KOLVEX-302540 format. One line per field, with one value per residue: z, y, x of N, C-alpha, C, O in turn; chain; residue number from 1. Coordinates in pm, 1 decimal. Example, Ala and Ser with C-alpha at 12.3 -4.5 7.8 and 13.67 -1.06 7.14 Angstrom:
! KOLVEX-302540
n_up c(780.0  708.0) $
n_north c(-569.0  -225.0) $
n_east c(1319.0  1285.0) $
ca_up c(780.0  714.0) $
ca_north c(-450.0  -106.0) $
ca_east c(1230.0  1367.0) $
c_up c(780.0  787.0) $
c_north c(-330.0  3.0) $
c_east c(1320.0  1290.0) $
o_up c(846.5  803.9) $
o_north c(-331.9  113.8) $
o_east c(1423.6  1340.9) $
mol c(A  A) $
seq c(1  2) $
***
This chain:
! KOLVEX-302540
n_up c(-15509.1  -15764.2  -15737.4  -15798.4  -16042.7  -15994.6  -16047.6  -15999.7  -16098.7  -16111.5  -16125.0  -16307.2  -16102.6  -15906.6  -15753.7  -15652.8  -15838.9  -15826.0  -16041.1  -16175.0  -16344.5  -16601.1  -16819.4  -17038.5  -17367.2  -17672.1  -17996.9  -18294.1  -18533.3  -18516.2  -18381.2  -18138.2  -17781.7  -17556.8  -17281.8  -17076.2  -16848.1  -16531.4  -16311.9  -16151.2  -16127.7  -16204.7  -16499.4  -16616.9  -16676.3  -16511.1  -16576.4  -16539.4  -16577.9  -16830.8  -16955.2  -17212.6  -17324.1  -17506.4  -17433.7  -17334.6  -17237.1  -17180.7  -17081.9  -16798.2  -16663.6  -16692.4  -16953.5  -17054.2  -17361.3  -17582.5  -17755.2  -18094.4  -18335.6  -18510.9  -18596.6  -18413.7  -18181.7  -18255.0  -18256.8  -17984.8  -17875.0  -17971.9  -17820.1) $
n_north c(-6132.6  -5901.9  -5623.4  -5297.2  -5074.1  -4743.8  -4386.2  -4044.6  -3719.6  -3376.8  -3138.9  -2846.1  -2675.8  -2724.8  -2946.7  -3279.5  -3553.8  -3881.1  -4155.8  -4460.7  -4728.9  -4892.8  -5064.9  -5151.7  -5147.8  -5251.5  -5136.1  -5316.1  -5194.3  -4918.4  -4930.5  -4812.3  -4759.1  -4772.5  -4634.4  -4686.0  -4527.5  -4417.0  -4172.7  -4238.6  -4068.6  -3939.8  -3863.9  -3626.9  -3799.1  -4009.7  -4197.6  -4356.7  -4170.0  -4219.8  -4224.2  -4197.6  -4238.1  -4200.7  -4372.4  -4446.0  -4738.4  -4815.4  -4605.4  -4437.8  -4230.8  -4182.4  -4028.9  -3893.8  -3879.5  -3703.4  -3850.4  -3820.6  -3872.7  -3980.1  -4240.7  -4362.6  -4338.7  -4511.2  -4755.4  -4781.0  -4792.3  -5038.8  -5212.6) $
n_east c(-882.6  -808.7  -590.8  -693.7  -568.4  -473.2  -448.4  -344.3  -445.8  -384.0  -629.5  -753.5  -825.5  -647.3  -692.8  -639.9  -739.7  -852.2  -818.6  -944.8  -808.1  -963.7  -915.1  -641.5  -498.2  -333.6  -363.3  -391.8  -435.1  -357.4  -120.6  -82.4  -94.7  -365.3  -547.4  -820.6  -1025.0  -1171.6  -1321.9  -1518.3  -1735.9  -2064.4  -2259.2  -2512.1  -2720.1  -2688.6  -2498.7  -2181.8  -1888.8  -1650.7  -1321.9  -1069.2  -734.4  -426.3  -128.2  213.9  337.3  599.8  742.0  887.9  752.4  417.6  249.8  -45.5  -206.0  -427.1  -711.3  -745.9  -877.6  -1174.2  -1163.2  -990.4  -1147.4  -1354.7  -1220.5  -1160.8  -1418.8  -1501.4  -1355.2) $
ca_up c(-15591.4  -15819.1  -15692.5  -15905.5  -16066.0  -15990.0  -16060.1  -15967.5  -16184.7  -16052.2  -16221.8  -16325.2  -15976.1  -15811.8  -15674.3  -15700.7  -15869.8  -15843.2  -16150.3  -16174.1  -16478.5  -16632.2  -16900.0  -17135.9  -17480.6  -17787.8  -18119.8  -18409.6  -18644.5  -18501.3  -18310.4  -18020.4  -17658.2  -17505.1  -17144.6  -17050.8  -16704.2  -16478.0  -16178.1  -16087.3  -16115.4  -16297.6  -16581.1  -16587.0  -16695.7  -16413.2  -16627.1  -16491.3  -16679.5  -16870.9  -17039.0  -17280.9  -17368.4  -17558.5  -17340.8  -17368.5  -17115.6  -17158.5  -17019.8  -16652.1  -16623.8  -16788.9  -17003.3  -17128.4  -17481.3  -17624.6  -17873.8  -18187.1  -18457.0  -18498.2  -18617.0  -18286.2  -18091.3  -18297.0  -18209.9  -17840.0  -17848.1  -18003.5  -17721.9) $
ca_north c(-6023.2  -5821.1  -5484.9  -5203.0  -4974.5  -4607.9  -4278.5  -3913.3  -3605.0  -3250.1  -3068.5  -2703.6  -2607.8  -2764.4  -3058.3  -3411.3  -3642.3  -4019.1  -4230.3  -4605.2  -4782.9  -5001.1  -5158.0  -5097.3  -5237.3  -5200.0  -5156.4  -5368.5  -5100.6  -4793.8  -4960.9  -4726.1  -4813.2  -4693.0  -4656.9  -4646.3  -4505.6  -4344.3  -4114.9  -4289.3  -3969.1  -3966.4  -3752.9  -3583.5  -3910.1  -4114.2  -4290.9  -4332.0  -4108.2  -4300.3  -4147.7  -4277.3  -4163.1  -4273.7  -4368.3  -4530.9  -4815.6  -4835.0  -4485.2  -4434.6  -4140.8  -4194.1  -3905.1  -3925.1  -3797.4  -3707.6  -3923.4  -3711.1  -3906.6  -4061.9  -4380.6  -4413.2  -4355.3  -4631.0  -4869.7  -4789.0  -4835.2  -5181.9  -5290.5) $
ca_east c(-929.6  -700.9  -583.2  -721.7  -465.6  -525.1  -352.0  -401.3  -415.2  -426.1  -714.0  -725.8  -851.3  -544.2  -742.0  -600.2  -852.2  -805.1  -881.9  -928.4  -785.5  -1056.5  -835.7  -546.8  -477.8  -261.4  -439.8  -319.6  -454.8  -282.4  5.1  -76.4  -150.0  -475.9  -589.9  -958.6  -1026.1  -1286.0  -1311.3  -1640.2  -1842.4  -2174.7  -2306.7  -2648.7  -2813.5  -2659.4  -2398.4  -2046.1  -1803.7  -1535.5  -1230.3  -967.4  -617.5  -311.0  -15.6  327.5  363.0  742.9  799.7  884.7  645.3  308.7  190.1  -167.2  -225.0  -567.7  -756.4  -771.9  -952.1  -1295.1  -1122.6  -939.9  -1262.0  -1425.7  -1140.5  -1178.5  -1555.4  -1513.6  -1278.9) $
c_up c(-15639.1  -15764.2  -15813.0  -15918.9  -16067.8  -16013.2  -16028.9  -16068.1  -16111.3  -16157.6  -16224.7  -16199.4  -15869.3  -15721.7  -15735.9  -15719.4  -15894.4  -15951.2  -16135.2  -16318.3  -16498.2  -16716.0  -16990.9  -17249.9  -17587.0  -17911.5  -18229.4  -18526.6  -18634.8  -18441.8  -18191.5  -17901.8  -17604.6  -17361.6  -17132.6  -16899.1  -16661.8  -16344.9  -16095.9  -16056.2  -16220.5  -16375.5  -16543.5  -16597.3  -16600.6  -16459.5  -16571.2  -16605.7  -16703.4  -16970.2  -17106.2  -17328.0  -17429.4  -17452.7  -17389.2  -17244.2  -17083.7  -17085.7  -16867.9  -16599.9  -16731.6  -16823.6  -17088.4  -17242.4  -17525.7  -17747.3  -17972.9  -18308.9  -18425.1  -18514.2  -18487.3  -18185.7  -18126.1  -18249.0  -18059.9  -17805.6  -17877.8  -17898.5  -17597.5) $
c_north c(-5941.8  -5679.3  -5393.7  -5104.4  -4837.0  -4508.9  -4147.9  -3810.1  -3481.0  -3172.7  -2919.6  -2621.3  -2642.6  -2879.9  -3189.3  -3497.3  -3780.6  -4087.8  -4378.3  -4653.0  -4901.1  -5107.9  -5081.1  -5197.0  -5169.5  -5234.3  -5209.7  -5271.0  -4977.4  -4813.7  -4867.8  -4799.3  -4717.3  -4732.8  -4604.9  -4639.9  -4423.0  -4280.2  -4151.2  -4181.3  -3999.6  -3841.6  -3719.8  -3695.3  -4026.0  -4218.5  -4254.9  -4277.8  -4194.3  -4218.0  -4243.0  -4185.4  -4257.6  -4263.6  -4461.6  -4608.0  -4833.9  -4718.5  -4493.0  -4346.9  -4143.5  -4056.7  -3944.9  -3826.3  -3809.5  -3796.5  -3816.9  -3745.8  -3990.6  -4210.1  -4440.9  -4432.3  -4481.6  -4756.4  -4889.1  -4839.9  -4982.7  -5269.2  -5320.5) $
c_east c(-808.5  -707.5  -604.4  -606.4  -531.5  -411.5  -423.5  -354.5  -464.7  -504.4  -681.6  -752.0  -747.9  -583.4  -693.8  -724.3  -796.0  -888.5  -851.0  -912.5  -880.1  -987.8  -741.6  -535.1  -394.2  -342.8  -348.6  -326.5  -365.1  -143.1  26.2  -136.4  -254.4  -507.0  -732.0  -973.9  -1147.1  -1250.5  -1435.1  -1743.1  -1947.9  -2210.6  -2451.0  -2751.2  -2787.2  -2559.3  -2261.0  -1961.7  -1679.8  -1454.4  -1132.7  -856.0  -516.0  -201.9  93.7  368.8  511.5  808.5  786.8  771.7  537.8  254.3  70.2  -184.1  -370.7  -590.1  -801.1  -855.3  -1076.1  -1261.9  -1070.2  -1053.4  -1340.6  -1352.8  -1161.3  -1317.9  -1576.5  -1447.4  -1357.8) $
o_up c(-15561.5  -15746.9  -15916.9  -15818.9  -16134.4  -16000.2  -16031.1  -16115.6  -16055.7  -16265.8  -16153.1  -16190.1  -15755.5  -15623.6  -15856.9  -15627.4  -15973.7  -15952.6  -16088.2  -16404.1  -16421.6  -16687.8  -17016.5  -17231.7  -17592.1  -17928.6  -18254.2  -18609.0  -18733.7  -18450.7  -18148.5  -17918.0  -17606.4  -17324.2  -17174.0  -16829.1  -16745.7  -16274.0  -15985.2  -15968.8  -16314.0  -16327.3  -16449.6  -16535.0  -16607.6  -16390.0  -16557.2  -16716.2  -16609.1  -17057.4  -17061.6  -17366.4  -17406.8  -17389.6  -17475.0  -17153.9  -16969.6  -17033.5  -16815.1  -16504.1  -16847.5  -16735.9  -17183.8  -17222.8  -17508.3  -17830.6  -17940.2  -18379.6  -18325.0  -18452.0  -18454.2  -18112.5  -18036.6  -18205.6  -18013.6  -17715.6  -17815.0  -17887.9  -17506.1) $
o_north c(-5916.3  -5622.6  -5411.0  -5056.6  -4816.6  -4543.0  -4140.7  -3812.6  -3480.6  -3144.2  -2873.1  -2507.8  -2596.8  -2908.3  -3208.9  -3512.3  -3797.2  -4079.2  -4416.0  -4620.9  -4997.4  -5227.1  -4962.1  -5316.3  -5046.9  -5348.3  -5154.9  -5265.3  -4936.8  -4725.3  -4846.5  -4889.8  -4595.7  -4849.4  -4492.7  -4735.4  -4365.9  -4326.5  -4101.0  -4199.5  -4076.0  -3729.3  -3777.5  -3688.5  -4128.8  -4317.6  -4137.2  -4332.1  -4236.3  -4151.1  -4356.5  -4070.8  -4378.6  -4159.2  -4546.7  -4550.3  -4865.1  -4732.4  -4546.7  -4383.0  -4110.9  -3978.5  -4021.4  -3704.9  -3915.1  -3815.1  -3732.4  -3655.5  -4062.1  -4295.2  -4555.4  -4531.3  -4551.5  -4852.6  -5002.0  -4922.5  -5046.2  -5387.6  -5385.2) $
o_east c(-716.4  -815.4  -540.6  -552.8  -633.0  -294.0  -546.4  -241.0  -574.5  -453.1  -592.9  -705.3  -757.8  -514.7  -705.1  -804.7  -703.3  -1011.3  -743.7  -994.8  -877.1  -1000.1  -759.7  -559.2  -384.5  -386.2  -241.2  -235.3  -303.9  -57.8  139.6  -218.3  -235.1  -494.6  -761.1  -940.0  -1216.7  -1161.1  -1454.3  -1827.9  -1923.6  -2195.5  -2505.9  -2857.2  -2854.6  -2536.8  -2227.8  -1962.5  -1612.7  -1509.7  -1115.6  -879.4  -519.5  -185.0  69.8  429.4  545.7  919.1  689.4  703.4  563.6  217.6  83.9  -177.3  -431.7  -501.3  -884.5  -900.0  -1080.6  -1325.5  -1101.0  -1055.4  -1387.9  -1416.2  -1177.5  -1332.8  -1661.3  -1479.3  -1306.7) $
mol c(A  A  A  A  A  A  A  A  A  A  A  A  A  A  A  A  A  A  A  A  A  A  A  A  A  A  A  A  A  A  A  A  A  A  A  A  A  A  A  A  A  A  A  A  A  A  A  A  A  A  A  A  A  A  A  A  A  A  A  A  A  A  A  A  A  A  A  A  A  A  A  A  A  A  A  A  A  A  A) $
seq c(1  2  3  4  5  6  7  8  9  10  11  12  13  14  15  16  17  18  19  20  21  22  23  24  25  26  27  28  29  30  31  32  33  34  35  36  37  38  39  40  41  42  43  44  45  46  47  48  49  50  51  52  53  54  55  56  57  58  59  60  61  62  63  64  65  66  67  68  69  70  71  72  73  74  75  76  77  78  79) $
***
């Protein structure tokens, strides 16, 4: 079984939250790299919350950037 990649982010309350990376990909359209991840919590309807961010895999320290356009969200949803 493959080992799941995880990372932690400290939230605004100072609590470390662990996230599991679901998948990463580079878009041919935008030439950006995207990471899709979850903290395995559920929303009000019982669905697992999933997040996506732009990242640069070549950097030593990963910095997650927000998705800012509807076009990028559409690309992520198709993946």
